[in-house]
N, C-alpha and C positions, 0 to 999 in steps of 0.2 A: 315568754321573753318580753312581750309588750308591757305587761304589768310590772315587771322588774325594772324596766327602763323608766316607766312613769313614776314608780316609787322612788327611784334614785333621783329623779328630777325634782320631785317634791321635797325630798330631804335637803338637796342642795339649795333650793330656793328658800327654805325655812332658815337655813344656816346663813344665807347671804343677807347682809344688812340692807342692801339696796332695795330688796323686795319689801321689807318692813317699812322702810322710809317712804318708798313710793306709795305703798298701800295706805299709810297714814296720811300722806299728803292728799291723795285722792279722796279719802274719807273726809278730811278737813275741808277740802274744796267743795265736795258734794254737800256737806252740812251747811257751809256758808251759802251756797247757791240755793238750797232749799229754804233756809231762813230768809234770805233776801226775796225769794219768790213768794213766800208766805206774807211777808211784810208788804210787798207790792200788790199782791192780790187783795189783801185786807184794805189798803188805802184806796185802791181803784174801785173796789166794791162800794166802799163808803161814799166816795165822790160820786159814783154813778147813781147810787140810791138817792143822795141829796139832790142831784140834778134832775132825776126822774120826778121826785116829789115837787120840786120847784116848777118844772115844766107842766106837770099835771095840774098844779094849783093855778098856774097862768092860763091854762086851757079852760079850766072850769070857771074862772073868773073873768072871762072875756066879754061877758054880757050876752044879752039876747041878740041873736043874729040869725040870719038866714043860714041854713046848713051849708050852702055853697060858699057863702062869704066866710063862714067859720073854717071851712076847709082851706081857703086861701090864707087864713091866718097862720097856719102851719104849726108844727110841733116837732120836737126832737125825739128820735127813737134811738135807743142805746142797744148796742150789741151786748148780750149777757156774758158775764165772766164765768167760765167753768172752772171747777177745782183743778183740772189738769194743767191749767195755766200756772200752777205752782212750779211745775217742772220747766215749762217753756211757754213763752208768750204767743207762740204760733204766728199767725199772719196779722195779728192786730196792729203791730207797728207799720205794716205796709198797706193794709186795707182800711184802717181807721176803726173807730169805736162808736161813732155817733153819726147820724144822718138827719138832715132837716127835711121833714116831709111836708109837702104842700101840694095843693091841687095843680094839675096840669104841668108839673115840673118834675124832672128826675135829677136830684142833686147828688153830688159825689159824697162819699163818706168823708168825715172830717176828723181831725186830730190824729194825724198819721206821723208819729215821731220819726219814722224812717226817712221822711222827706227832708228833714232838717239835719239828719245825721250823716257823717262821712262814712266811707266804706270801712275804715278802721273801727269806728265806733260800733257799727253794726256787727262786725265779726267779734269784737272783744267783749260782748255782753256775757256775763257769767250767769249761766243757768244750769239747772240740774241735767237737762238734756245735752247741753254742750259738754259737760264733764263726762257723762256716760257715753256719748257718741264720738267724742274726739279724743279726750285725754286717756280714758281707760284703754281703748284699742292701741293708742300710741305707746302707752307704757307697757302693755303686753308684748308688743313687737320689740320694743327696746330691751326689755328684760329677758325675753325668750331668745333673742338673737345670741346673747352671750352663752347660752347653754350649748348650742351646736358649735359656735366658734371656740368656746372653751375646750370642747372635746378635741378639736383640731389642734389648738395651741398646745395642749397637754400631751398630744401624741396618742391619746386613747382612741381616737377615731379610726386610725389604721388598725389598731389591735381589734376593735370591734368588727371591722370589715373582714379582717383575717380569720375571725372566729365564725364567719358565715352569717353574721347579722345583716339582713338586707337593709339597704338605705331607707326603703319605704317603711319598714317596721321601726327603725330607729326614729325616723321623723314622726310617725304616728305616736310612738311611745313618749317622745318629748312633748309633743302637742297635748297628749292626754295628761301628762304631768302638769304642764302649765295651766291647762284648762281646769284641772281638779284643784289646783292651788288658788286660782283666781275665782273659783266658784262659778264657772261658766256653765 
């Protein structure tokens, strides 16, 4: 009975145009987010590499000094970008990406974009992780809700209950159908 309910749910979702539209929109948003993430990763990596080369050149060309004096001269250290930042920037906007290292001082990380951003700007950043963690579950809930509510509105829920289908089996079958359709 569970498989039959799941199969019915899959067929109804395939026939429903809302599922195809929502799936297409999620795919489009995820593609845009990954493209923007790749572009950001590439730009930041190039900027970071150029800054590291300039800092290294400045360090090497500071002239002959006592090692202690050279340590007081200071140097920038950059947090490396990892390929996973294509999906999400992680804590970089909050913790910073560069720190000025000098002797006898502990400096804060610099270049924290979240300092200058409002709460709305921080929430509204389009990333692959945001699409997968926020939008996909929201769409699953919104689209799956209509399956049980549709049974009740059509009057078939009472018929199923009168046939002896337990509510737990019905819910599991519908959840299995939705999960199979969304590829969870």
